VEXGU-474928 format. One line per 5 residues: number of its first residue (from 1); their letters; for each residue x, y, z of C-alpha. Coordinates in nm, 4 decimals. Layout:
N
NUM> A> X Y Z ~ ...
This chain:
411
1> MMAAI> -3.3473 1.3312 -5.3363 ~ -3.3601 1.7179 -5.3033 ~ -3.1966 1.7648 -5.6373 ~ -3.4347 1.5153 -5.8104 ~ -3.7417 1.6857 -5.6446
6> WAAGP> -3.6556 2.0277 -5.7840 ~ -3.5401 1.8971 -6.1254 ~ -3.8838 1.7449 -6.1804 ~ -4.0357 2.0523 -6.3284 ~ -4.2937 2.0694 -6.6173
11> GNTVF> -4.1938 1.8606 -6.9112 ~ -3.8948 1.6921 -6.7482 ~ -3.8337 1.3283 -6.6998 ~ -3.6222 1.2685 -6.3957 ~ -3.4503 0.9447 -6.3004
16> LLEKN> -3.2964 0.9027 -5.9481 ~ -3.0304 0.6330 -5.9878 ~ -2.9421 0.4964 -5.6421 ~ -2.6941 0.2142 -5.5983 ~ -2.8137 0.1291 -5.2489
21> EKLGK> -3.1213 -0.0891 -5.1769 ~ -3.3009 0.2104 -5.0318 ~ -3.3056 0.5806 -5.0348 ~ -3.1605 0.7941 -4.7639 ~ -2.9215 0.5337 -4.6122
26> KLFIT> -2.6814 0.7952 -4.4959 ~ -2.9594 1.0346 -4.3844 ~ -3.0829 0.7568 -4.1642 ~ -2.7809 0.7593 -3.9414 ~ -2.7392 1.1414 -3.9092
31> GKGRC> -2.7908 1.2968 -3.5656 ~ -2.7497 0.9524 -3.4062 ~ -3.0577 0.8341 -3.5996 ~ -3.2591 1.1437 -3.5148 ~ -3.1585 1.3519 -3.8203
36> NVTND> -3.0373 1.6984 -3.7334 ~ -3.2208 1.8456 -4.0410 ~ -3.0754 2.1950 -4.0269 ~ -2.9946 2.4864 -3.7974 ~ -3.2653 2.7396 -3.7222
41> CDVES> -3.0609 3.0518 -3.7932 ~ -3.0194 3.3220 -4.0539 ~ -2.8122 3.2977 -4.3670 ~ -2.5151 3.4898 -4.2320 ~ -2.4980 3.2523 -3.9349
46> LLAHI> -2.5084 2.9607 -4.1647 ~ -2.2164 3.1054 -4.3660 ~ -2.0213 3.1713 -4.0478 ~ -2.0302 2.7972 -3.9518 ~ -1.8940 2.6811 -4.2879
51> VTNPK> -1.5287 2.5644 -4.2696 ~ -1.4366 2.5269 -4.6376 ~ -1.5390 2.7675 -4.9099 ~ -1.8185 2.9609 -4.7400 ~ -1.8277 3.2382 -5.0043
56> FLYSA> -1.9237 2.9852 -5.2686 ~ -2.2401 2.8953 -5.0758 ~ -2.3689 3.2605 -5.0576 ~ -2.6020 3.2254 -5.3538 ~ -2.7148 2.8640 -5.2591
61> FYGFS> -2.7994 2.9557 -4.8967 ~ -2.9862 3.2722 -4.9952 ~ -3.1583 3.0751 -5.2716 ~ -3.2798 2.8052 -5.0295 ~ -3.2110 2.8802 -4.6639
66> SQDMK> -3.2570 2.6761 -4.3444 ~ -3.5893 2.8597 -4.3038 ~ -3.6926 2.7413 -4.6502 ~ -3.6043 2.3836 -4.5634 ~ -3.8052 2.3951 -4.2376
71> RFLTE> -4.1012 2.5283 -4.4432 ~ -4.0549 2.2673 -4.7094 ~ -4.0758 1.9834 -4.4551 ~ -4.3598 2.1279 -4.2354 ~ -4.5757 2.2112 -4.5456
76> RGLKL> -4.5501 1.8399 -4.6283 ~ -4.6651 1.7235 -4.2812 ~ -4.3371 1.6706 -4.0953 ~ -4.3373 1.8291 -3.7553 ~ -4.0099 1.9807 -3.6328
81> KTERG> -3.8599 2.0943 -3.3069 ~ -3.5568 2.3146 -3.2226 ~ -3.3177 2.2074 -2.9477 ~ -2.9927 2.3424 -2.7887 ~ -2.7670 2.5232 -3.0366
86> RRVFP> -3.0658 2.5834 -3.2680 ~ -3.0379 2.2249 -3.3887 ~ -3.3577 2.1230 -3.5841 ~ -3.4957 1.7654 -3.5478 ~ -3.8242 1.5899 -3.6408
91> VSDHS> -4.0529 1.5868 -3.3396 ~ -4.0554 1.2064 -3.3686 ~ -3.6803 1.1819 -3.3306 ~ -3.6759 0.9423 -3.6267 ~ -3.4632 1.0169 -3.9231
96> SDVTA> -3.6685 0.7748 -4.1258 ~ -3.9601 1.0262 -4.1121 ~ -3.7397 1.2745 -4.3036 ~ -3.6619 1.0226 -4.5700 ~ -4.0269 0.9233 -4.5940
101> CLTKE> -4.1256 1.2818 -4.6389 ~ -3.8750 1.3298 -4.9217 ~ -3.9661 0.9935 -5.0820 ~ -4.3331 1.0882 -5.0896 ~ -4.2485 1.4139 -5.2638
106> LSRRG> -4.0378 1.2313 -5.5154 ~ -4.3405 1.0158 -5.5954 ~ -4.5733 1.3093 -5.6083 ~ -4.3508 1.4835 -5.8669 ~ -4.3252 1.1730 -6.0800
111> VKVQL> -3.9530 1.1076 -6.0276 ~ -3.8545 0.7530 -6.1383 ~ -3.6592 0.6019 -5.8562 ~ -3.4276 0.3141 -5.9588 ~ -3.2849 0.1264 -5.6617
116> GETVK> -2.9815 -0.0941 -5.6825 ~ -2.8510 0.0805 -5.9905 ~ -2.4843 0.1540 -5.9970 ~ -2.3535 0.4192 -6.2411 ~ -2.0207 0.3175 -6.4010
121> ELLTK> -1.9368 0.6279 -6.6004 ~ -2.0671 0.9584 -6.7319 ~ -2.0954 0.9799 -7.1098 ~ -2.0019 1.3078 -7.2808 ~ -1.9879 1.4385 -7.6408
126> TSVAE> -1.7687 1.7137 -7.7656 ~ -1.9138 1.9880 -7.9825 ~ -1.7844 2.3194 -8.1170 ~ -1.9176 2.6317 -7.9533 ~ -2.0951 2.8612 -8.2014
131> GALEQ> -2.0203 3.2265 -8.2184 ~ -1.6970 3.1992 -8.0218 ~ -1.4091 3.4210 -8.1261 ~ -1.1967 3.1123 -8.0913 ~ -1.3509 2.7825 -8.1518
136> KNIPR> -1.3272 2.5599 -7.8398 ~ -1.4197 2.1959 -7.7964 ~ -1.6873 2.2016 -7.5255 ~ -1.7950 1.8644 -7.3785 ~ -2.1570 1.8201 -7.2845
141> IVGVR> -2.3408 1.5388 -7.1043 ~ -2.5255 1.2956 -7.3157 ~ -2.5919 1.0119 -7.0695 ~ -2.4644 0.7616 -6.8098 ~ -2.3487 0.4073 -6.8450
146> MADNT> -2.4492 0.1613 -6.5671 ~ -2.2604 -0.1247 -6.4248 ~ -2.4527 -0.3739 -6.6434 ~ -2.3702 -0.1469 -6.9504 ~ -2.7257 -0.0112 -6.9810
151> VYETD> -2.7163 0.3401 -7.1033 ~ -2.9518 0.6175 -6.9946 ~ -2.9518 0.8991 -7.2496 ~ -3.0017 1.2452 -7.0937 ~ -2.9240 1.6055 -7.1361
156> AVIVA> -2.8337 1.6681 -6.7723 ~ -2.6812 1.4777 -6.4922 ~ -2.6558 1.5769 -6.1226 ~ -2.3865 1.3954 -5.9296 ~ -2.4991 1.3762 -5.5632
161> TGGLS> -2.3007 1.0741 -5.4461 ~ -2.1622 1.2060 -5.1202 ~ -1.7879 1.1876 -5.0268 ~ -1.5903 0.9087 -4.8657 ~ -1.7191 0.9007 -4.5107
166> YPSTG> -1.9236 0.6048 -4.3847 ~ -1.8524 0.3929 -4.6966 ~ -2.0960 0.1321 -4.5717 ~ -2.3715 0.3782 -4.6736 ~ -2.2531 0.3798 -5.0353
171> STGDG> -2.0190 0.6862 -5.0086 ~ -1.7222 0.5316 -5.1819 ~ -1.5861 0.8210 -5.3859 ~ -1.7810 0.7521 -5.7060 ~ -1.8565 1.1198 -5.7575
176> HRFAE> -1.4898 1.2086 -5.7234 ~ -1.4027 0.9592 -5.9849 ~ -1.6764 1.0840 -6.2240 ~ -1.5413 1.4395 -6.1733 ~ -1.1844 1.3433 -6.2452
181> ETGHQ> -1.2778 1.1420 -6.5555 ~ -1.4622 1.4373 -6.7014 ~ -1.1608 1.6755 -6.6445 ~ -1.2345 1.8259 -6.3022 ~ -1.0045 1.8859 -6.0191
186> VTECS> -1.0764 1.7062 -5.6913 ~ -0.9010 1.8651 -5.3933 ~ -0.7137 1.6539 -5.1372 ~ -0.9674 1.4700 -4.9194 ~ -0.9565 1.3810 -4.5456
191> PALVP> -1.2048 1.2610 -4.2855 ~ -1.3816 1.5449 -4.1044 ~ -1.6207 1.5710 -3.8099 ~ -1.4335 1.2747 -3.6804 ~ -1.2657 1.1717 -3.3524
196> FESPD> -0.9015 1.2470 -3.2744 ~ -0.6451 0.9825 -3.1757 ~ -0.4061 1.0430 -2.8899 ~ -0.1092 0.8445 -2.7650 ~ -0.1556 0.9644 -2.4048
201> KWCQA> -0.2280 0.7005 -2.1454 ~ -0.4864 0.9239 -1.9854 ~ -0.7324 0.8626 -2.2623 ~ -0.7452 0.4892 -2.1989 ~ -0.7740 0.5585 -1.8160
206> LQGLS> -1.0738 0.7792 -1.8784 ~ -1.2337 0.5683 -2.1521 ~ -1.6103 0.6180 -2.1587 ~ -1.6089 0.9411 -1.9444 ~ -1.8221 1.2147 -2.0920
211> LKNVN> -1.7654 1.5707 -1.9845 ~ -2.0329 1.8381 -2.0261 ~ -1.9929 2.2190 -2.0209 ~ -1.6230 2.2149 -2.0758 ~ -1.4119 2.4519 -2.2922
216> VTIYD> -1.1799 2.2852 -2.5377 ~ -0.8961 2.4566 -2.7272 ~ -0.6562 2.3083 -2.9820 ~ -0.3066 2.4548 -3.0138 ~ -0.0358 2.4397 -3.2755
221> GRKKL> 0.2496 2.5434 -3.0431 ~ 0.1283 2.8785 -2.9025 ~ -0.1117 2.9405 -3.1941 ~ -0.4818 2.8820 -3.1154 ~ -0.6513 2.6878 -3.4041
226> YEEFG> -0.9894 2.6152 -3.2468 ~ -1.1945 2.6781 -2.9369 ~ -1.5400 2.5486 -2.8469 ~ -1.7628 2.5081 -2.5358 ~ -1.9681 2.1948 -2.5044
231> EMLFT> -1.9441 1.8205 -2.4585 ~ -1.6632 1.5785 -2.5174 ~ -1.5942 1.2101 -2.4640 ~ -1.2810 1.0046 -2.3832 ~ -1.2310 0.6896 -2.5787
236> HFGVS> -0.9837 0.4045 -2.5840 ~ -0.8012 0.5682 -2.8774 ~ -0.8449 0.9409 -2.8047 ~ -1.1262 1.1909 -2.7758 ~ -1.4649 1.2518 -2.9347
241> GPAIL> -1.7913 1.4236 -2.8734 ~ -1.9579 1.7262 -3.0348 ~ -1.7096 1.9940 -2.9298 ~ -1.4267 1.7705 -3.0453 ~ -1.5698 1.6721 -3.3797
246> SGSSV> -1.6031 2.0263 -3.5075 ~ -1.2383 2.0775 -3.4149 ~ -1.1364 1.7981 -3.6443 ~ -1.2746 1.9879 -3.9401 ~ -1.0890 2.3051 -3.8526
251> TAKRI> -0.7603 2.1258 -3.8024 ~ -0.7776 1.8352 -4.0502 ~ -0.5190 1.9745 -4.2827 ~ -0.2775 2.0895 -4.0152 ~ -0.2736 1.7698 -3.8143
256> KKGPL> -0.1406 1.5835 -4.1145 ~ 0.1848 1.7809 -4.0546 ~ 0.2388 1.6803 -3.6992 ~ 0.0750 1.6501 -3.3444 ~ -0.1343 1.9199 -3.1875
261> VLSID> -0.2260 1.9908 -2.8237 ~ -0.5771 1.9727 -2.6798 ~ -0.6333 2.1866 -2.3698 ~ -0.9488 2.1221 -2.1678 ~ -1.0763 2.3764 -1.9224
266> LKPAL> -1.2783 2.1549 -1.6856 ~ -1.4285 2.4406 -1.4979 ~ -1.4748 2.7267 -1.7555 ~ -1.7389 2.9073 -1.5384 ~ -1.4745 2.9781 -1.2657
271> TREQL> -1.1699 3.2042 -1.2857 ~ -0.8420 3.0747 -1.1429 ~ -0.9079 3.2744 -0.8258 ~ -1.2610 3.1523 -0.7865 ~ -1.1481 2.7886 -0.8527
276> DRRIR> -0.8683 2.8308 -0.5857 ~ -1.1254 2.9531 -0.3296 ~ -1.3506 2.6626 -0.4202 ~ -1.0700 2.4164 -0.3648 ~ -0.9650 2.5742 -0.0339
281> GDFEK> -1.3247 2.5610 0.0785 ~ -1.3445 2.1914 0.0015 ~ -1.0197 2.1372 0.1845 ~ -1.1465 2.3295 0.4838 ~ -1.4478 2.1027 0.5120
286> GKNRQ> -1.2368 1.7964 0.5490 ~ -0.9061 1.9046 0.6985 ~ -0.7917 1.5613 0.7858 ~ -0.8893 1.3951 0.4642 ~ -0.6332 1.2445 0.2332
291> FQNSL> -0.5963 1.4366 -0.0894 ~ -0.7217 1.1470 -0.3028 ~ -1.0427 1.1447 -0.1039 ~ -1.1180 1.5192 -0.1049 ~ -1.1984 1.5728 -0.4797
296> GGLYP> -1.5467 1.4153 -0.5081 ~ -1.7231 1.7496 -0.5174 ~ -1.4939 1.8885 -0.7903 ~ -1.4564 1.6085 -1.0553 ~ -1.6326 1.2984 -1.1765
301> SKLIP> -1.5050 0.9947 -0.9874 ~ -1.3368 0.8398 -1.2918 ~ -1.1310 1.1583 -1.3422 ~ -1.0078 1.1836 -0.9743 ~ -0.7193 0.9229 -0.9910
306> VMVER> -0.5947 1.0944 -1.3112 ~ -0.6074 1.4376 -1.1595 ~ -0.4296 1.3124 -0.8496 ~ -0.1477 1.1470 -1.0565 ~ -0.1079 1.4519 -1.2897
311> SQIPP> -0.1109 1.7086 -1.0078 ~ 0.1951 1.5306 -0.8549 ~ 0.0419 1.5820 -0.5074 ~ 0.0890 1.2673 -0.2957 ~ -0.2415 1.0764 -0.2817
316> EKRVN> -0.2252 1.0178 0.0988 ~ -0.1251 1.3686 0.1910 ~ -0.3584 1.5395 0.4301 ~ -0.5311 1.8337 0.2652 ~ -0.4378 2.0696 0.5485
321> EISRE> -0.0715 1.9972 0.4609 ~ -0.1048 2.0818 0.0936 ~ 0.1069 2.3744 -0.0026 ~ -0.0004 2.6817 -0.1950 ~ 0.2322 2.5766 -0.4779
326> ERERL> 0.0661 2.2265 -0.4934 ~ -0.2803 2.3881 -0.4947 ~ -0.1829 2.6186 -0.7790 ~ -0.0651 2.3102 -0.9787 ~ -0.4127 2.1632 -0.9274
331> VSLTK> -0.5796 2.4810 -1.0345 ~ -0.3597 2.4962 -1.3474 ~ -0.4401 2.1392 -1.4326 ~ -0.8083 2.1952 -1.3941 ~ -0.8019 2.5029 -1.6164
336> AFTLT> -0.5790 2.3350 -1.8726 ~ -0.5941 1.9513 -1.8810 ~ -0.3709 1.8912 -2.1871 ~ -0.3564 1.5912 -2.4195 ~ -0.1519 1.5304 -2.7341
341> LSGLR> -0.3549 1.4954 -3.0550 ~ -0.1645 1.2682 -3.3031 ~ -0.4165 1.2244 -3.5852 ~ -0.7679 1.1658 -3.7026 ~ -0.9742 0.8474 -3.7134
346> GYREA> -1.0713 0.7119 -4.0606 ~ -1.3518 0.7571 -4.2971 ~ -1.5547 0.4782 -4.1350 ~ -1.6062 0.7004 -3.8287 ~ -1.6133 1.0416 -4.0140
351> IITQG> -1.9451 1.2172 -4.0350 ~ -1.8377 1.4022 -4.3455 ~ -1.5510 1.4328 -4.6023 ~ -1.3357 1.7417 -4.6270 ~ -1.2292 1.8087 -4.9819
356> GVSVK> -1.3959 1.7223 -5.3102 ~ -1.4792 1.8615 -5.6484 ~ -1.3192 2.2044 -5.6773 ~ -1.5784 2.4786 -5.6453 ~ -1.3759 2.6928 -5.8815
361> EVDPS> -1.5042 2.4689 -6.1585 ~ -1.8690 2.4946 -6.0521 ~ -2.1220 2.7782 -6.1065 ~ -2.2252 2.8808 -5.7475 ~ -2.5822 2.9788 -5.8648
366> TMESK> -2.6743 2.6612 -6.0538 ~ -2.4105 2.4130 -5.9456 ~ -2.3358 2.3381 -6.3128 ~ -1.9878 2.2499 -6.4093 ~ -1.7906 2.5153 -6.5870
371> RVQGL> -1.6120 2.2347 -6.7836 ~ -1.8949 2.0120 -6.8917 ~ -2.2332 2.1379 -7.0186 ~ -2.5217 1.9704 -6.8488 ~ -2.3221 1.8297 -6.5575
376> YFAGE> -2.4082 1.9385 -6.2049 ~ -2.2702 1.8578 -5.8633 ~ -2.4512 1.8826 -5.5227 ~ -2.3787 1.8025 -5.1597 ~ -2.0753 1.6427 -5.0001
381> VLDLD> -1.9122 1.5539 -5.3327 ~ -1.8123 1.9262 -5.3480 ~ -1.5312 2.0759 -5.1538 ~ -1.7637 2.2129 -4.8935 ~ -1.8033 2.1389 -4.5278
386> GVTGG> -1.9180 2.2896 -4.2019 ~ -1.9164 2.2243 -3.8237 ~ -2.1678 2.0089 -3.6415 ~ -2.5222 2.1457 -3.5801 ~ -2.7191 2.0801 -3.9021
391> YNLQI> -2.4878 2.2887 -4.1257 ~ -2.3631 2.0030 -4.3483 ~ -2.7179 1.8807 -4.4166 ~ -2.8163 2.2392 -4.5138 ~ -2.5255 2.2380 -4.7576
396> AWSTG> -2.6829 1.9324 -4.9115 ~ -3.0373 2.0821 -4.9239 ~ -2.9212 2.4197 -5.0613 ~ -2.6869 2.2793 -5.3300 ~ -2.9332 2.0049 -5.4156
401> YAAGK> -3.1998 2.2711 -5.4653 ~ -2.9755 2.4881 -5.6842 ~ -2.8641 2.1901 -5.8952 ~ -3.2091 2.0591 -5.9354 ~ -3.3534 2.3968 -6.0434
406> GAGEK> -3.0499 2.4590 -6.2628 ~ -3.0828 2.1373 -6.4468 ~ -3.4569 2.1399 -6.4588 ~ -3.4950 2.4845 -6.5950 ~ -3.2149 2.4899 -6.8474
411> P> -3.3390 2.5222 -7.1995
């Protein structure tokens, strides 16, 4: 939608070919249906939150920043708000309002929206470059062929098909196929911003438990791969939640080689010494209590049986009999509750796809292919991704803007 809007300049006829029955199907589910439009930060901060190929986005982000996106929406009547972590949402908390705003702008600019239209292949023609020292056969876009064999003739095509995540929204890898069929490299793809799987029994025991204000760290042996403060969730298969999802993007390639370790600091605001004093204080208040009944002030009720078992302190032991060594074990467990991470969930649960059309073959200023004249790529189909917080949608807006302007203004 963004690419089509900005391609629709004076004298241009723009068709938006959408295979779904409506526009913005994937946008509708972003931010749990609220649409985390972007992140209210400067360009350098945007770049700092990109996991794959941040340097490629330098021109696109400076050309159309998160501030530009906020201005674009507010000038068209959509009221926005900024929440924790500088996440920007529509005031209404309805992602459909973002889609409606973009749809209205498409109509205003005269874009011809064709719903239920599936593109089968890109059509190219090879010509000889004039004035070249060595004559080279340079393919250029001449049109697209639809599933029903209808042909749209055109001098520019923008591929903005998304990746492989949430295939029910139409992201089924069409863009990757178009790229490969026209001679482009597609890097290895994997689910990203996706929950982790764990074989540990503790996950099933804690299923449904959400932890807020914890510090999570992912290790490969002693090497720290990722660290984040925030919220996480235990599931029947492993772990999820905002702090965990971003970790999946950072470690997606590495976890294919073997298991990693997740360490959770349940009380990051306390040092080991402060936590020990806190535990001793709780024990003092109920000297004759059994250990299993003394932890209500420290942990959520669902976590207590697991902490008791993992601490190896007898559940019925009186707290006034607990040794210093046993208490230190409890402190260590609280500051580093560990789990094995064995892999990632699939594309059906992944917010984004990591990997895609190689950015080495795309002009970072215009998003035009370096291999095929008149062919442009935008959004998740490219080998670009960021952590949670509105950064991936900003990649879509910025690259969509660059591709639209590039295609629309090319002589």
